[in-house]
C-alpha positions, -999 to +999 in steps of 0.1 A: -609-182+506-590-209+487-580-241+504-557-269+491-574-299+508-545-322+499-521-300+519-539-301+553-532-329+577-558-345+599-544-329+631-545-294+617-577-296+598-602-287+626-582-257+636-576-245+600-612-248+590-631-239+622-605-220+643-596-225+679-598-206+712-568-197+733-554-225+754-574-253+736-542-272+729-505-268+732-494-239+711-528-222+710-516-189+725-543-168+709-578-172+695-577-180+658-605-175+633-610-205+609-613-204+572-651-209+573-656-180+596-632-158+575-652-167+544-686-157+560-709-140+535-684-151+508-671-181+490-647-209+501-631-229+474-621-265+484-595-275+459-588-313+455-617-322+478-611-359+469-579-359+490-598-355+522-594-384+547-625-401+560-622-384+594-619-350+577-650-358+556-671-364+587-661-330+602-667-312+570-701-328+565-715-315+598-703-280+590-718-281+555-751-296+567-756-274+598-740-242+585-725-238+619-696-252+640-677-248+672-641-237+672-616-262+687-619-258+725-649-235+722-685-239+735-704-215+713-717-224+679-707-200+651-732-197+623-719-189+588-734-182+554-708-195+529-710-206+493-689-237+489-672-245+456-652-278+454-630-293+428-613-326+422-596-345+394-609-377+408-642-394+398-660-390+431-689-413+421-664-441+418-647-430+450-681-433+468-686-468+454-652-479+465-658-465+500-631-438+498-656-408+499-687-404+520-719-407+500-737-381+522-710-356+518-708-362+481-745-354+477-743-323+500-715-309+478-727-321+444-757-297+441-747-280+409-720-301+391-698-284+365-677-307+344-647-289+330-625-306+303-591-311+320-572-300+289-570-264+278-570-274+241-606-288+247-619-255+260-605-229+237-630-203+249-610-201+281-578-190+265-587-153+261-600-151+297-571-169+312-546-148+292-562-116+303-561-127+339-524-138+338-515-105+319-530-084+347-515-106+374-480-103+361-483-067+351-492-059+387-465-081+400-438-064+379-452-029+385-461-023+349-492-007+333-516-035+325-503-053+295-531-065+272-531-091+243-541-079+209-568-098+190-542-111+167-523-126+197-554-142+210-561-158+175-526-170+175-530-186+209-563-202+199-545-221+172-519-235+196-526-269+212-509-262+246-494-295+254-483-281+288-520-271+296-528-240+316-494-238+333-478-235+298-502-206+290-494-189+323-456-192+318-460-179+283-479-148+294-456-141+323-426-143+300-443-121+274-453-095+300-417-094+314-401-090+279-428-066+265-416-030+260-452-018+254-485-024+270-497-046+241-487-082+233-486-089+195-482-124+180-445-118+174-441-109+211-452-144+222-419-160+230-427-196+220-415-212+189-448-207+171-431-191+140-414-225+134-436-246+158-441-283+156-465-295+130-471-330+143-506-343+149-516-352+184-522-389+186-493-397+162-467-403+188-432-393+177-444-382+143-433-347+131-446-328+101-428-296+091-430-277+059-392-273+061-389-310+053-403-305+018-368-294+006-354-328+016-383-347+001-413-362+017-437-391+010-468-371+007-492-401+005-477-415+037-480-382+055-516-376+045-525-412+054-509-408+088-527-375+095-561-390+083-557-420+106-550-397+135-580-375+129-602-406+125-590-421+157-595-388+176-631-384+162-640-420+172-626-414+207-647-382+211-678-399+198-674-429+220-672-452+190-703-437+173-694-435+136-723-411+128-711-386+154-675-390+143-685-382+108-702-350+120-670-340+138-650-344+105-678-331+082-680-364+064-708-386+053-714-418+072-705-438+041-673-418+037-661-423+072-668-460+071-647-463+039-619-442+054-618-463+087-618-495+067-590-482+045-568-471+075-571-504+094 
């Protein structure tokens, strides 16, 4: 069961999560099973858990801690065996310090933390899995035999930076499945401008590098200096300012990276 926590209001939360019995409030014309009961012996995914209000956090805490609850208007406890996975783009440790998220609920949920880089380009290993998932999703949706990506197409995607993140990948695969006349996606079937794609370096805002520009003349020393500066800056960011780690990222010696940093500043 997937729940968008940011989309549930305080007034509906109890009924949505724990269900209600007929006649418990105006409009409750039938018994309703809640999400926790529906997910019994399975998994409930609480997306954007950081959006819960304090009142909702209190009610969720009891259900998580006791593994049981009463439906709204009910008198009988319902026990459930549910795996809970929660996700958020907020720093909950900081939210706890600032009093926006209950510490006890945070520790109940934070049993096995998994930190996922927010940007797809920082987790290239996910591109193939996500692509296959989206290809199946849209093949089924469009009534086609399952369309698969060739290994060449996957290599092609792994070289792309995905400025639009996972949504861009999904849109790309949906479009490719819709336009594909076979059940295999080749690099040339990927309908993004990758044959003449941008060649600017991330971190060099507004700068564009394209081999087509050579015909008009380019200042090669300036281009290379700009690219080098961008790579140095990115490596220093990733290393937290540690020059030795940054040198490892760029396959340079410590002496060499020091020289290059001094030269670029």
